[in-house]
C-alpha positions as CSV (number, residue, x, y, z in Angstrom):
1,M,0.0,0.0,0.0
2,R,1.2,3.4,-0.9
3,N,0.6,6.5,1.1
4,S,1.1,10.3,1.2
5,L,2.5,10.5,4.8
6,P,5.8,12.0,3.9
7,D,4.2,14.8,1.9
8,L,1.6,15.5,4.5
9,R,4.2,15.6,7.2
10,A,6.4,17.9,5.2
11,E,3.5,20.3,4.5
12,R,3.2,20.8,8.3
13,G,6.9,20.8,9.0
14,W,6.7,17.8,11.3
15,S,9.5,15.4,11.9
16,Q,8.9,11.7,11.9
17,Q,9.2,11.8,15.8
18,H,6.6,14.6,16.1
19,L,4.1,12.5,14.0
20,A,5.0,9.3,16.0
21,D,4.4,11.2,19.3
22,S,1.0,12.6,18.0
23,L,-0.1,9.0,17.0
24,G,1.3,7.2,20.1
25,V,3.6,5.0,18.1
26,S,7.3,4.7,17.7
27,R,9.3,6.7,15.1
28,Q,10.3,3.3,13.6
29,T,6.6,2.6,12.9
30,V,6.3,6.0,11.1
31,I,9.4,5.2,9.0
32,S,7.9,1.7,8.1
33,L,4.6,3.3,7.2
34,E,6.1,5.9,5.0
35,K,8.3,3.3,3.2
36,G,5.4,1.0,2.6
37,R,6.9,-1.8,4.7
38,F,4.0,-1.7,7.2
39,D,0.2,-1.3,6.6
40,P,-1.5,0.3,9.5
41,S,-4.2,-1.3,11.6
42,L,-7.6,0.2,11.0
43,P,-7.6,2.1,14.3
44,L,-4.1,3.6,13.5
45,A,-5.3,4.5,10.0
46,F,-8.2,6.3,11.6
47,R,-5.8,8.1,14.0
48,I,-3.6,9.1,11.1
49,A,-6.6,10.4,9.0
50,A,-7.9,12.4,12.0
51,T,-4.4,13.9,12.7
52,F,-4.2,15.2,9.1
53,E,-7.9,16.0,8.9
54,R,-8.3,13.9,5.8
55,S,-10.1,10.6,4.9
56,I,-8.2,7.4,5.0
57,E,-8.6,7.1,1.2
58,D,-6.9,10.5,0.8
59,I,-3.8,9.2,2.6
60,F,-3.6,5.5,1.8
61,F,-4.1,3.9,-1.6
62,P,-3.3,0.4,-3.1
63,D,-0.3,-0.3,-5.2
64,V,-1.3,-0.4,-8.8
65,T,0.3,-3.3,-10.7
66,T,0.3,-3.6,-14.4
67,N,0.5,-6.9,-16.3
């Protein structure tokens, strides 16, 4: 799953640590989310969406593969 977390974070001038603290997760979790190595649980996805005042669909989107 891809996401726009790095861009949303940059728009606000937040560090990865600031976002992690706001969400109640580790900085490593934020790094893994941003790199697409980890898909958030539904409760975490809702917290992220609320933090950025966006819908989940505006932040997270599936990888599109072509054949």
